[in-house]
N, C-alpha and C positions, 0 to 999 in steps of 0.2 A: 861912472861909478866909482866908487872908492878900489884903492888896490890892495887894502888890506880886511882884515876881519878884525873885531874886537871879540876878546874873551871874558864873559861875564861868569861871575859864579853867585850863585842864590842859596840863602838857608833857609830851609824849612825847619823852623824850629815847631816840633810836633809835640804837644801833650795832651794823652789822651784822643780824642778827634778834634780839638783845635789846633790851629795854626796861628802863629803869632807875624803881625803886619804891622807896618809904621808907614805914617801919612806923611805924605813929602812937604815941608813947607819950601816951595819955590818961588823963584822970579818970575818963572815962565807961567801963565794962568793957566797953559795947558795941563801942567801937571801938577798945579799946587792944590794941594788937598786931596790928593788920589793916594790911594792905599798901595803898597807895596812891599814884597819882600827884604827883609835884610840883604844886602847885594852891593859888588860893586866889582869894579873892572881887576884884572889880573894883573899886577905888576910885574915889569922886567925882570928875570932870576927868582921867580916864586913860584911854588907849586902850584895847582889850582886848591887842593889841601890847606896849605898854608894860608891862602888869598881866603876862603870861606871860613878860617879860622879867625883871622886879622879885622875880616868885615863884620864878624858876630861881634866881637868886643868892641871894636871901634863904634857901632852903630847901637848895639842893644845892651851892653856891657856883659856879657856871658862870656865865660871860658869854655872853649870845646877840645876835646881829644882828636886829632884827626883821625884815628881809629873808631871814633864814635860816627862819621861821618857815612852816607852811604850814597851814591849815585842814584838817583832816580828818575832822571829825565835829562835828555838833551835837545835843547832847540835850535835851531837853523834858523834866524830871522832876519829880515831884510825889511826896511821900512821903517824899524823903529828907532831910526835916530840917524843922522848922516853917513854912519859906515853899518854896514851889515855885522851881526854878532853871532857867537856862537855861546850859548847862555847852558850854563850846566847846573843843574839844579840837584842840591844835596841836603838829603833828610837829615835831622838830627834830633834823637828823642832821649838825650841824654847831655848835662853840661851843668856847670856851676855857676852860680851866681843869679840874681834874680834879674830878669830882662827890665832896663829901664833905658829912657832917651839920653842915649850919651852924645846925638848932635841936635841940639835944640836950632839949631841956625840951618840945619835942613830937614829936622823933622818936627812936627808939632804934635803927633801921637805915637804912641804903642800900645797896641791891643789883640788880645785874642780872640779869634773868628773859628765857629766850627768849620770844619772843610766842606759840609753841605750847607752852609749859608755864609757864603762870602759877600762883602760888602759891595755894591752897586758900584762905587766909585774906585774900581781896582784898575791899574794899570795893567792893557792887555796883554801885555809880554810877559808879564809872572802869572798872570791868570792862567795864560794858557800852560805854563810850566805846573800852575798846580792840578788844572783840570786832569793834566797828564799824569801828574803823581798818583791822585785819585782812581784814575781808571787805570793804574800800572803800565802807561804807554813809555816806553824806552825813550823813543826817538820822535821827532816831529819837525815839520819846516813850515815858516809860514813868510809869505810876502814875496814870494820867489815864485817868476814868469818863467813857466818852461822854454829853454832854448831850441826851437830844431834847428837840424843839420840841415845844412846847405851843401849842396855839389858843385 
């Protein structure tokens, strides 16, 4: 098992009852064409709020005020990649700019979806965070096998 955890930030841009998703363009056929939230890894020396603001601007071209971000879910996940991850999901209901595809080399589409009618081809990790947001679940864990104590 990896000796560290990655920290991911996910941004739920919510308009009325819709959430903005991006469709991945990926050389790995497992992920190519799947929908995802604007998101990314926390950089060294960066706060999670600054990371969420940066990712939203880099990926979909919207400008967020960190004060408008609300932590809506924390997901501790194992098995979504080579290293375990701690995913922080932030809701944003206010931003400036119109969402557009700012990374056409990594993204083939940007589209709004009703929160109660998400696409079938949605990556499981962000899908779990979106479902938790809808049900107002603060924390969840996925992919972990409970360790048993040995004497």
